[in-house]
C-alpha positions as CSV (number, residue, x, y, z in Angstrom):
1,X,-2.6,12.3,-7.1
2,X,-1.9,8.9,-8.0
3,X,1.2,7.1,-7.1
4,X,2.3,3.9,-8.8
5,X,2.5,0.7,-6.6
6,X,5.9,-1.0,-6.2
7,X,6.4,-4.1,-8.6
8,X,6.7,-6.2,-5.6
9,X,3.3,-5.1,-4.1
10,X,-0.3,-5.8,-4.8
11,X,-3.3,-4.1,-3.2
12,X,-7.1,-4.9,-3.2
13,X,-10.0,-2.9,-1.4
14,X,-12.4,-5.1,0.9
15,X,-15.2,-3.5,1.8
16,X,-13.8,-0.3,3.9
17,X,-10.4,-1.9,4.4
18,X,-7.5,-1.9,1.9
19,X,-5.0,-4.7,2.1
20,X,-1.3,-4.3,0.6
21,X,0.6,-7.8,-0.1
22,X,4.2,-8.3,-0.7
23,X,4.4,-11.8,-2.0
24,X,8.3,-12.0,-1.9
25,X,8.4,-10.8,1.9
26,X,5.5,-13.3,2.9
27,X,3.9,-10.2,4.2
28,X,0.8,-8.1,4.4
29,X,-0.7,-4.8,5.7
30,X,-4.6,-4.1,6.4
31,X,-5.7,-0.8,6.7
32,X,-8.9,-0.8,8.2
33,X,-11.3,1.7,7.1
34,X,-8.7,3.3,4.8
35,X,-11.0,2.8,1.6
36,X,-12.1,6.1,2.0
37,X,-8.7,7.4,2.0
38,X,-7.2,5.6,-0.5
39,X,-8.4,4.6,-3.9
40,X,-6.8,1.9,-6.1
41,X,-6.8,2.2,-9.9
42,X,-9.0,-0.3,-12.0
43,X,-5.9,-2.1,-13.0
44,X,-4.6,-2.2,-9.3
45,X,-1.3,-0.6,-10.5
46,X,-1.6,2.5,-8.6
47,X,-3.4,4.1,-5.7
48,X,-4.5,7.8,-5.0
49,X,-3.9,8.8,-1.5
50,X,-6.1,11.3,-0.2
51,X,-4.6,11.3,3.5
52,X,-1.2,12.7,3.1
53,X,-0.7,11.0,6.7
54,X,-0.7,7.7,4.9
55,X,1.9,8.8,2.1
56,X,5.3,8.6,4.0
57,X,4.5,5.4,5.6
58,X,3.4,3.4,2.4
59,X,6.5,4.9,1.0
60,X,8.8,3.8,3.8
61,X,7.3,0.2,3.7
62,X,8.3,0.0,-0.2
63,X,4.8,-0.1,-1.2
64,X,5.0,2.7,-3.7
65,X,7.3,2.8,-6.6
66,X,9.7,5.9,-7.3
67,X,12.9,7.3,-6.2
68,X,11.7,8.5,-2.7
69,X,10.3,4.7,-2.3
70,X,11.7,3.1,0.7
71,X,13.1,-0.3,0.6
72,X,12.2,-1.4,4.0
73,X,9.0,-3.7,3.2
74,X,6.5,-4.7,5.4
75,X,7.5,-6.4,8.8
76,X,6.1,-9.3,8.6
77,X,2.8,-11.4,8.0
78,X,0.0,-9.3,9.6
79,X,2.1,-6.3,10.2
80,X,-0.5,-3.4,11.4
81,X,-3.3,-5.5,11.3
């Protein structure tokens, strides 16, 4: 199932890794090896999450849009790296 990214979030797959960026918060999150568990849409506006264990943390970090999305945001540059 695809989930839209928050308007404030951007994502890119680099090799086997997926990197999320929140420009307004000057924060990023790198998920090493996650490209096999997350698929970004061609336009970068949504992500399909194959690993349900990742869905909650992505929502809690405010990376996904929707009514259940968290307002927390990433904790700072390099968060989770």
